C-alpha positions as CSV (number, residue, x, y, z in Angstrom):
1,M,11.3,9.1,-2.6
2,N,9.3,10.3,0.3
3,K,5.8,11.7,0.4
4,A,6.9,15.4,0.0
5,E,9.1,14.5,-3.0
6,L,6.2,12.5,-4.5
7,V,3.9,15.5,-4.1
8,D,6.5,17.8,-5.7
9,A,6.8,15.4,-8.7
10,I,3.0,15.1,-9.1
11,A,2.6,18.8,-8.9
12,K,5.2,19.4,-11.6
13,K,4.0,16.6,-13.9
14,A,0.3,17.4,-13.7
15,E,0.9,21.2,-13.6
16,L,-0.9,21.5,-10.2
17,T,-0.1,23.4,-7.1
18,K,1.6,21.5,-4.4
19,V,-1.5,21.9,-2.2
20,D,-3.7,20.3,-5.0
21,A,-1.2,17.5,-5.6
22,K,-1.1,16.7,-1.9
23,K,-4.9,16.7,-1.8
24,A,-5.0,14.3,-4.8
25,L,-2.4,12.0,-3.3
26,D,-4.2,12.0,0.1
27,A,-7.5,11.2,-1.6
28,F,-5.9,8.4,-3.5
29,T,-4.4,6.7,-0.5
30,E,-7.6,7.2,1.5
31,V,-9.8,5.6,-1.2
32,V,-7.3,2.7,-1.6
33,A,-7.2,2.1,2.1
34,K,-11.0,2.1,2.4
35,S,-11.4,-0.3,-0.5
36,L,-8.8,-2.7,1.1
37,K,-10.6,-2.5,4.5
38,K,-13.7,-3.8,2.6
39,S,-11.5,-6.5,1.1
40,D,-12.0,-5.0,-2.4
41,K,-9.2,-5.0,-5.1
42,V,-7.9,-1.8,-6.6
43,A,-6.5,-2.5,-10.1
44,L,-4.7,0.2,-12.0
45,V,-4.0,-1.1,-15.6
46,G,-0.3,-0.6,-16.4
47,F,0.7,0.0,-12.8
48,G,-0.5,-2.9,-10.5
49,T,-3.1,-4.3,-8.2
50,F,-3.7,-3.6,-4.5
51,S,-5.4,-6.5,-2.7
52,V,-5.9,-8.1,0.7
53,A,-4.3,-11.4,1.6
54,T,-5.0,-13.4,4.8
55,R,-2.0,-14.7,6.7
56,K,-2.6,-17.9,8.6
57,A,-2.0,-18.2,12.3
58,R,1.5,-19.6,13.0
59,T,4.1,-20.0,15.7
60,G,7.1,-17.8,15.9
61,R,9.9,-17.1,18.3
62,N,10.6,-14.1,20.5
63,P,14.0,-13.0,19.3
64,R,15.1,-11.8,22.8
65,T,14.2,-14.9,24.8
66,G,13.8,-17.6,22.1
67,E,10.4,-18.4,23.6
68,E,7.8,-19.8,21.2
69,I,4.9,-17.5,20.7
70,K,1.6,-17.8,18.8
71,I,1.0,-15.3,16.0
72,K,-2.7,-14.7,15.2
73,A,-4.1,-14.8,11.7
74,K,-4.6,-11.4,10.1
75,K,-5.3,-9.6,6.9
76,V,-2.5,-7.7,5.2
77,A,-2.3,-5.4,2.2
78,K,-0.6,-6.7,-0.9
79,F,0.6,-5.1,-4.1
80,K,1.4,-6.9,-7.3
81,A,3.1,-4.8,-9.9
82,S,2.0,-5.0,-13.5
83,S,4.3,-6.6,-16.1
84,E,4.3,-3.2,-17.8
85,L,5.8,-1.6,-14.7
86,A,9.4,-2.6,-15.5
87,V,12.2,-1.0,-13.7
């Protein structure tokens, strides 16, 4: 499902216009992104938790040349699904 399909589904389920559903989805993603930039967790009971994890610096290989390269430590977004979110 892409963003347009998600907006359509939200609009239908919540009985909103597509414009309002898009605004709500954009607001949600913006708020989650800002929270993660501040290293805060966003927990949605029954859905899952968005958090920030730190990857350690490591060495890797350039796939084209096989040359060893250093990869810097960085923060990455992480999502852990709730046990209630069964597929």
